[in-house]
C-alpha distance (Angstrom), angle and dihedral (degrees) to the residues before:
residue distance angle dihedral
M1 . . .
S2 3.77 . .
S3 3.79 89.8 .
V4 3.80 89.8 66.4
F5 3.79 91.7 59.8
R6 3.80 100.2 32.1
A7 3.76 115.0 117.9
S8 3.77 109.3 -109.9
T9 3.76 119.5 -128.4
R10 3.78 90.4 -173.9
L11 3.78 99.9 83.3
H12 3.75 107.4 155.7
S13 3.78 110.1 -105.0
A14 3.81 104.6 157.9
A15 3.81 102.4 109.2
R16 3.77 120.3 -139.1
L17 3.79 99.5 149.9
P18 3.81 120.7 101.6
A19 3.78 114.6 -101.2
A20 3.80 113.6 -99.7
R21 3.76 133.8 176.4
A22 3.79 114.5 -98.8
L23 3.78 126.0 -129.6
S24 3.77 110.9 -57.0
T25 3.81 89.8 -112.4
T26 3.81 90.8 65.6
A27 3.76 131.1 59.9
G28 3.77 125.2 -129.7
L29 3.77 131.7 14.0
R30 3.77 132.3 -43.6
A31 3.77 115.2 -79.2
A32 3.79 108.5 -92.1
E33 3.78 114.1 -123.6
K34 3.75 140.3 146.7
S35 3.79 114.5 -101.8
Y36 3.79 119.2 -124.6
F37 3.83 85.5 -136.5
P38 3.82 109.7 46.3
N39 3.81 89.9 -176.3
E40 3.80 97.5 53.2
P41 3.82 119.4 106.5
T42 3.79 117.9 -88.1
A43 3.81 90.0 -136.1
P44 3.81 140.3 0.9
S45 3.80 117.9 -81.3
V46 3.80 124.5 -155.4
S47 3.80 128.3 173.4
G48 3.77 120.7 -175.6
T49 3.76 125.8 -20.8
I50 3.79 126.7 -28.1
P51 2.96 120.3 -99.4
G52 3.78 92.1 39.2
P53 3.81 126.6 -159.4
K54 3.81 96.2 -86.3
N55 3.78 92.6 49.4
Q56 3.79 91.4 47.1
A57 3.80 92.4 50.4
A58 3.80 92.3 47.7
A59 3.81 91.3 48.7
T60 3.80 90.2 52.0
E61 3.80 90.6 51.7
L62 3.80 92.5 47.0
D63 3.80 91.0 49.3
E64 3.80 88.8 64.9
V65 3.81 90.5 69.2
F66 3.83 107.2 13.3
D67 3.81 135.6 44.0
V68 3.82 106.9 -106.2
R69 3.81 99.2 174.5
S70 3.80 91.3 109.7
L71 3.81 92.4 46.6
N72 3.79 115.7 141.1
M73 3.79 97.8 176.0
L74 3.78 138.1 -33.9
T75 3.77 105.7 -115.7
D76 3.79 135.1 -144.3
Y77 3.79 99.0 -147.4
N78 3.79 93.1 -178.1
Q79 3.81 89.4 63.4
S80 3.81 96.7 39.1
V81 3.79 114.1 99.2
G82 3.77 136.1 174.7
N83 3.80 110.0 -35.4
Y84 3.81 93.7 -9.5
I85 3.79 126.2 93.0
A86 3.83 118.8 -160.8
D87 3.78 129.8 -152.5
L88 3.80 129.2 -154.0
D89 3.81 93.1 -94.4
G90 3.79 94.0 60.1
N91 3.78 97.7 -100.6
K92 3.79 115.4 143.6
L93 3.78 117.4 -158.1
L94 3.78 130.5 -168.4
D95 3.80 100.0 -115.7
V96 3.80 112.3 -143.9
Y97 3.80 92.7 157.3
A98 3.83 95.4 58.5
Q99 3.81 93.6 -151.2
I100 3.82 94.3 -65.3
A101 3.81 98.6 -21.0
S102 3.80 86.2 -66.7
I103 3.83 108.1 112.5
P104 3.81 107.6 85.4
V105 3.81 112.1 178.7
G106 3.79 105.9 19.6
Y107 3.78 137.9 -81.3
N108 3.81 114.4 -60.8
N109 3.78 93.0 4.3
P110 3.84 106.3 -166.8
H111 3.80 94.5 -136.9
L112 3.80 92.1 51.3
Q113 3.79 89.1 48.1
K114 3.81 87.9 58.0
V115 3.80 90.1 48.6
A116 3.80 89.8 50.5
A117 3.81 92.0 50.9
S118 3.81 95.7 48.2
P119 3.83 123.0 114.4
E120 3.82 86.9 -123.9
M121 3.81 89.9 60.5
A122 3.80 93.5 45.3
C123 3.80 90.8 53.4
A124 3.81 92.0 48.1
L125 3.80 92.4 49.8
I126 3.80 100.7 47.2
N127 3.80 95.9 36.9
R128 3.79 99.3 40.0
P129 3.80 105.0 -178.6
A130 3.78 129.7 -138.6
L131 3.78 88.0 -125.8
G132 3.79 98.6 -157.3
N133 3.81 92.3 57.3
F134 3.80 107.6 19.2
P135 3.81 111.0 24.8
S136 3.78 115.8 173.3
S137 3.79 118.8 -104.1
D138 3.81 90.4 -110.4
W139 3.83 97.3 48.2
A140 3.82 93.5 104.9
H141 3.80 89.9 49.0
I142 3.81 92.0 49.2
L143 3.81 91.2 51.8
K144 3.80 96.0 43.7
T145 3.79 94.0 48.3
G146 3.80 93.6 39.7
A147 3.80 128.4 23.0
L148 3.80 95.2 18.1
R149 3.79 91.8 47.0
A150 3.80 86.6 69.2
A151 3.81 97.0 36.3
P152 3.81 116.3 142.4
K153 3.78 115.3 -101.0
G154 3.81 111.8 -77.5
L155 3.82 95.0 12.7
D156 3.80 111.1 101.3
Q157 3.81 102.5 163.0
V158 3.78 132.4 67.3
F159 3.80 138.0 -161.1
T160 3.79 109.2 -157.2
A161 3.79 122.6 -143.6
M162 3.80 141.6 169.0
A163 3.83 106.9 -108.3
G164 3.79 142.1 -3.3
S165 3.79 93.2 -91.5
D166 3.79 89.3 50.4
A167 3.81 91.7 48.2
N168 3.79 91.4 53.4
E169 3.79 93.5 43.1
T170 3.80 92.8 54.1
A171 3.81 91.6 44.4
Y172 3.82 88.3 56.1
K173 3.79 90.3 50.8
A174 3.79 89.9 51.4
A175 3.81 89.6 51.2
F176 3.80 93.6 50.8
I177 3.79 93.7 46.4
Y178 3.81 90.5 49.0
Y179 3.82 91.7 48.2
R180 3.80 92.9 52.8
Q181 3.81 92.7 44.0
L182 3.79 88.8 57.7
Q183 3.80 90.7 48.4
R184 3.80 91.4 51.8
G185 3.78 92.2 50.3
G186 3.79 101.9 -101.8
P187 3.81 143.7 -28.8
E188 3.79 93.0 -75.9
V189 3.84 93.6 62.8
E190 3.81 110.6 102.9
F191 3.81 124.2 -128.7
T192 3.80 117.1 -99.6
E193 3.78 122.6 -117.8
E194 3.80 88.4 -114.5
E195 3.79 91.2 56.1
L196 3.79 92.5 49.0
L197 3.81 93.1 49.9
S198 3.81 98.9 40.2
T199 3.79 95.6 50.6
M200 3.81 90.0 60.9
N201 3.81 87.0 62.7
N202 3.82 94.0 44.1
Q203 3.79 89.0 -111.8
S204 3.79 133.6 129.7
P205 2.93 142.5 -71.3
G206 3.82 88.2 36.6
S207 3.82 91.9 39.7
P208 3.81 100.8 34.0
Q209 3.78 126.1 -160.5
L210 3.79 97.6 -114.7
S211 3.79 128.4 146.5
I212 3.79 147.5 -154.3
L213 3.80 116.6 -134.6
S214 3.80 114.7 -138.1
F215 3.79 134.5 164.8
K216 3.77 137.2 -100.2
S217 3.83 110.8 -93.9
A218 3.82 91.0 19.9
F219 3.78 123.9 143.4
H220 3.80 119.4 -158.2
G221 3.80 103.9 151.7
R222 3.79 144.3 -77.4
L223 3.81 107.6 -86.7
F224 3.80 117.9 103.6
G225 3.79 98.9 -90.2
S226 3.78 96.8 32.9
L227 3.81 91.0 45.6
S228 3.79 90.3 52.9
T229 3.81 87.8 59.9
T230 3.82 92.9 44.8
R231 3.81 113.2 98.4
S232 3.80 104.9 161.2
K233 3.84 106.6 96.9
A234 3.78 130.7 14.1
I235 3.81 92.6 -142.6
H236 3.81 88.8 66.3
K237 3.80 92.0 58.0
L238 3.80 108.2 31.8
D239 3.84 116.8 124.9
I240 3.81 93.4 3.4
P241 3.82 116.8 115.5
A242 3.79 110.4 -118.8
F243 3.78 136.3 -159.8
D244 3.79 119.7 -109.8
W245 3.78 96.4 -109.2
P246 3.81 130.8 150.0
Q247 3.79 129.1 -109.4
A248 3.78 125.6 -159.3
S249 3.79 128.5 -159.4
F250 3.78 116.0 -93.1
P251 3.82 113.8 -143.4
Q252 3.79 114.8 -89.2
L253 3.77 100.4 -152.1
K254 3.78 125.1 -160.1
Y255 3.79 121.6 -131.9
P256 2.93 142.6 -96.8
L257 3.78 86.9 39.6
E258 3.79 94.6 -149.2
D259 3.81 90.4 60.2
H260 3.82 95.1 52.0
V261 3.79 105.3 39.8
Q262 3.80 98.1 134.5
E263 3.82 95.4 40.1
N264 3.79 92.4 50.1
A265 3.79 93.0 46.7
A266 3.81 89.6 52.0
E267 3.81 90.8 48.4
E268 3.79 91.7 52.5
Q269 3.78 91.7 48.2
R270 3.81 89.5 51.2
C271 3.79 90.8 53.6
L272 3.80 92.9 46.4
A273 3.80 90.9 51.5
E274 3.81 88.9 51.4
V275 3.81 91.1 51.5
E276 3.79 92.3 51.8
R277 3.80 92.2 46.3
L278 3.81 92.3 51.1
I279 3.79 92.4 48.3
K280 3.78 90.3 52.7
E281 3.81 99.6 38.8
F282 3.81 110.9 26.9
H283 3.80 110.9 117.6
N284 3.83 93.9 -129.5
P285 3.82 106.8 57.4
V286 3.80 114.1 -113.0
A287 3.81 114.5 -121.3
A288 3.81 96.9 178.9
V289 3.79 145.0 1.7
M290 3.82 114.4 -130.0
V291 3.80 120.6 -160.6
E292 3.79 140.7 165.3
P293 3.81 116.9 -136.6
I294 3.80 86.3 -133.8
Q295 3.80 119.4 13.7
S296 3.77 96.4 -123.4
E297 3.82 107.7 177.6
G298 3.79 90.9 32.3
G299 3.80 95.0 64.0
D300 3.80 108.1 -68.6
N301 3.78 92.6 -79.3
H302 3.80 115.0 -177.0
A303 3.79 134.7 -162.7
S304 3.79 131.7 -170.7
P305 3.81 126.0 -100.4
A306 3.81 86.6 -109.2
F307 3.81 90.0 63.2
F308 3.79 93.3 53.2
Q309 3.79 91.3 43.4
G310 3.79 86.1 55.0
L311 3.80 91.1 51.3
R312 3.80 91.0 51.1
D313 3.81 90.8 49.8
I314 3.82 92.4 48.4
T315 3.80 93.6 49.1
K316 3.79 90.4 49.1
R317 3.77 92.0 48.5
T318 3.81 94.5 47.0
K319 3.82 94.4 39.6
V320 3.79 97.5 -123.0
L321 3.79 124.1 132.0
F322 3.80 122.7 -99.9
I323 3.82 113.6 -140.4
V324 3.80 121.2 -174.9
D325 3.80 117.2 -157.3
E326 3.81 104.9 -145.0
V327 3.80 94.4 164.4
Q328 3.81 91.9 120.1
T329 3.80 102.7 18.5
G330 3.80 98.3 46.6
V331 3.80 132.3 94.1
G332 3.77 100.0 47.8
A333 3.79 107.0 -51.9
T334 3.81 95.6 123.3
G335 3.79 96.4 48.4
K336 3.79 91.9 -93.2
F337 3.78 124.5 73.9
W338 3.81 90.0 -117.1
A339 3.80 120.0 28.2
H340 3.80 92.2 -141.3
D341 3.81 87.6 65.4
H342 3.81 85.4 78.1
W343 3.82 90.2 65.6
N344 3.81 104.0 65.2
L345 3.81 91.9 -142.9
S346 3.80 122.6 -160.4
S347 3.82 88.1 -126.7
P348 3.82 132.8 3.2
P349 3.80 122.4 -91.0
D350 3.79 113.5 -92.2
M351 3.80 91.1 -123.2
V352 3.80 135.3 7.5
T353 3.80 118.6 -162.2
F354 3.81 122.6 -153.4
S355 3.79 143.8 -180.0
K356 3.84 135.3 123.9
K357 3.84 106.1 68.9
A358 3.81 89.3 27.6
Q359 3.83 86.6 62.9
T360 3.79 87.1 -142.5
A361 3.80 131.6 56.1
G362 3.76 146.5 -134.5
Y363 3.76 142.3 104.4
Y364 3.77 133.8 -84.3
F365 3.80 121.8 -140.2
G366 3.78 138.3 167.1
N367 3.80 107.9 -163.0
P368 3.84 109.0 89.1
A369 3.81 88.4 -150.7
L370 3.81 87.8 71.6
R371 3.78 86.9 74.2
P372 3.82 105.2 90.7
N373 3.80 114.3 -107.0
K374 3.82 93.1 -119.1
P375 3.81 135.6 37.4
Y376 3.81 121.9 -100.4
R377 3.81 93.5 30.3
Q378 3.83 90.5 103.2
F379 3.78 103.0 30.3
N380 3.79 148.7 117.4
T381 3.78 135.2 163.1
W382 3.79 98.4 -89.3
M383 3.83 105.6 22.2
G384 3.79 88.5 -168.3
D385 3.78 131.8 -34.4
P386 3.83 126.3 -89.6
A387 3.81 90.5 -151.5
R388 3.80 90.3 59.7
A389 3.80 91.0 43.0
L390 3.81 88.1 56.6
V391 3.80 90.0 51.8
Y392 3.83 90.1 50.4
R393 3.79 89.0 52.2
G394 3.79 89.5 51.5
I395 3.80 90.4 49.4
I396 3.80 91.0 52.4
E397 3.81 90.1 49.0
E398 3.80 91.0 51.7
I399 3.81 92.2 47.1
E400 3.79 89.8 52.5
R401 3.80 95.5 43.5
L402 3.80 94.7 51.7
G403 3.80 99.6 31.3
L404 3.80 90.1 -122.4
V405 3.79 98.3 166.4
E406 3.79 89.3 58.0
N407 3.80 90.3 43.4
T408 3.79 89.2 54.7
R409 3.79 91.9 49.7
I410 3.81 93.5 50.3
T411 3.80 95.3 41.2
G412 3.80 90.1 46.6
D413 3.80 92.0 54.7
Y414 3.80 89.8 48.8
L415 3.81 92.6 48.0
Y416 3.80 92.8 46.7
G417 3.79 89.7 53.4
G418 3.79 90.8 53.7
L419 3.79 92.1 47.8
T420 3.79 89.9 49.7
R421 3.80 89.1 57.2
L422 3.80 90.3 48.6
S423 3.80 91.0 49.8
E424 3.79 89.5 54.9
K425 3.80 91.0 50.0
Y426 3.83 96.6 42.7
P427 3.83 105.5 24.1
E428 3.80 93.7 163.4
H429 3.82 90.4 60.7
F430 3.81 98.6 40.7
Q431 3.78 111.7 53.9
N432 3.80 126.7 162.0
L433 3.79 95.0 3.9
R434 3.79 105.4 -161.8
G435 3.77 141.7 173.3
K436 3.80 101.0 73.8
N437 3.81 109.8 167.5
Q438 3.82 89.5 7.8
G439 3.79 98.9 106.9
T440 3.79 112.4 -119.2
F441 3.82 92.1 -28.1
I442 3.81 90.6 114.5
A443 3.80 132.8 147.3
W444 3.77 142.7 167.4
D445 3.79 137.4 -175.5
T446 3.77 124.4 -114.6
P447 3.82 130.2 177.5
K448 3.82 90.0 -135.3
R449 3.79 96.9 47.6
D450 3.81 98.0 137.2
Q451 3.81 92.5 47.2
F452 3.81 89.6 48.5
I453 3.81 93.0 53.9
A454 3.81 93.0 44.6
K455 3.80 92.2 50.4
A456 3.81 95.4 43.7
K457 3.81 95.2 78.9
S458 3.79 92.0 58.2
F459 3.81 86.6 57.5
G460 3.80 91.5 49.7
V461 3.80 100.8 -101.3
N462 3.80 129.8 119.7
I463 3.80 106.1 -155.6
G464 3.80 136.8 158.1
G465 3.76 142.9 -146.3
S466 3.77 137.4 -141.7
G467 3.77 135.9 -162.0
P468 3.81 119.6 -1.5
S469 3.82 99.3 -45.5
A470 3.82 113.3 1.7
I471 3.78 131.2 119.5
R472 3.79 107.8 -150.3
L473 3.77 125.8 -160.6
R474 3.80 117.1 -147.9
P475 3.80 106.4 165.7
M476 3.77 121.7 170.0
L477 3.78 121.6 -98.0
V478 3.83 88.8 -104.5
F479 3.82 91.0 62.6
Q480 3.82 106.8 121.9
K481 3.79 139.5 -173.2
H482 3.79 93.9 -88.5
H483 3.81 88.5 54.5
A484 3.80 88.8 49.2
D485 3.82 90.0 54.1
I486 3.80 90.5 52.4
L487 3.80 91.4 47.0
L488 3.80 93.7 49.1
E489 3.79 90.6 49.4
K490 3.80 91.6 49.9
I491 3.81 93.3 45.5
E492 3.79 90.1 55.1
Q493 3.79 90.9 49.2
I494 3.80 91.1 50.4
V495 3.81 92.1 49.7
Q496 3.80 90.8 49.4
N497 3.81 89.7 54.3
L498 3.81 99.3 47.3
């Protein structure tokens, strides 16, 4: 496990790339380094408008059978490589959005191609097991050498799932079951006849009025429970019945942080006091607090380690579970394998959910009592997917082999420095720059955010936004300094053309 987190001293310094002038805000040439993907383009290439005629025709065809209103771009995955995503018209864009922060180690990664071609993968794909009833004989080995190899400190068990929403939904179920087991007096206490009858009518006490506390601007998914804790965009929630669950304020920090130390500390204390009040006073008892290390869909909202330490202390004191949603922040993007490792908590979270860059999903936990007291209480046909678990194992192996968490930390610091220089040159376009010391998990606000994103493709960059006005960077873990130089150059060109 330690090898996943260990700082790599093997950053690739043997230059083979042609010299090119760095962003105008820096002096000298781009740092020379060896690319993880020798066959990837040395720069983006765009011809004509985007989308081009082939992409437009393919989108029209797809629209006949599939809703394309959320389409970003139709992709030629055979031509995509490393940090570059290709479309059907031959354009190759530097991808710093990574689909939706979900591609970890580059397009057509050679090691993952070997994993995909293995007999182990073929068996998992054509004999997909119903894991709760018929797990394969090597399922324990797959988990121990894969998902659990990267488990957060103190959490040595895993429940596998299908997607981030599913991971959060099942974590909530685990929290509710645990809460009621404690109320009954332990897992060995049998259910009452009243509980068994009332739950069939969706009534208490069998179906109790419990809740999960989440935060304003949070995003935790789109299933019924996870959607009830999502507070980022109304369009996600409209027309869907929701549970009566509480939301607390998430700190709204002022930037630059060093100029607002006292104000930000007071803001975090205000939010912590609100959390504790809601836990104690909300009419539906709170079984767990759910929080993202960085509110990603809600606008890339950050808080200090002290805030999260306060949350952990409050949940301990009030005896509710502490769940950390690492669906978007996990697997190395912040310069640590898990973002909550930045916090130096007094004790680990009770559960940590994951998906996206893991290419699978689920939640980690350590307390055996979080396993329900009877079978079939936390269950579905698939309960995850061994094929995806094998891919996650391959991702972990690649992260270890190349030292990609450390690469992300170093590249992130380099990129943040370049963005700082841009913010000084174009302050109206770079407001509230944030993500310092958080790897490449960087964002800033701009009044012309939507125009920026729309124009970026014509400059050869696939980039995303979050919240009402933020540009968010979500490069892959194989994003290096020479990619950062290209990105900084392109960002300046985009700003100059707004």
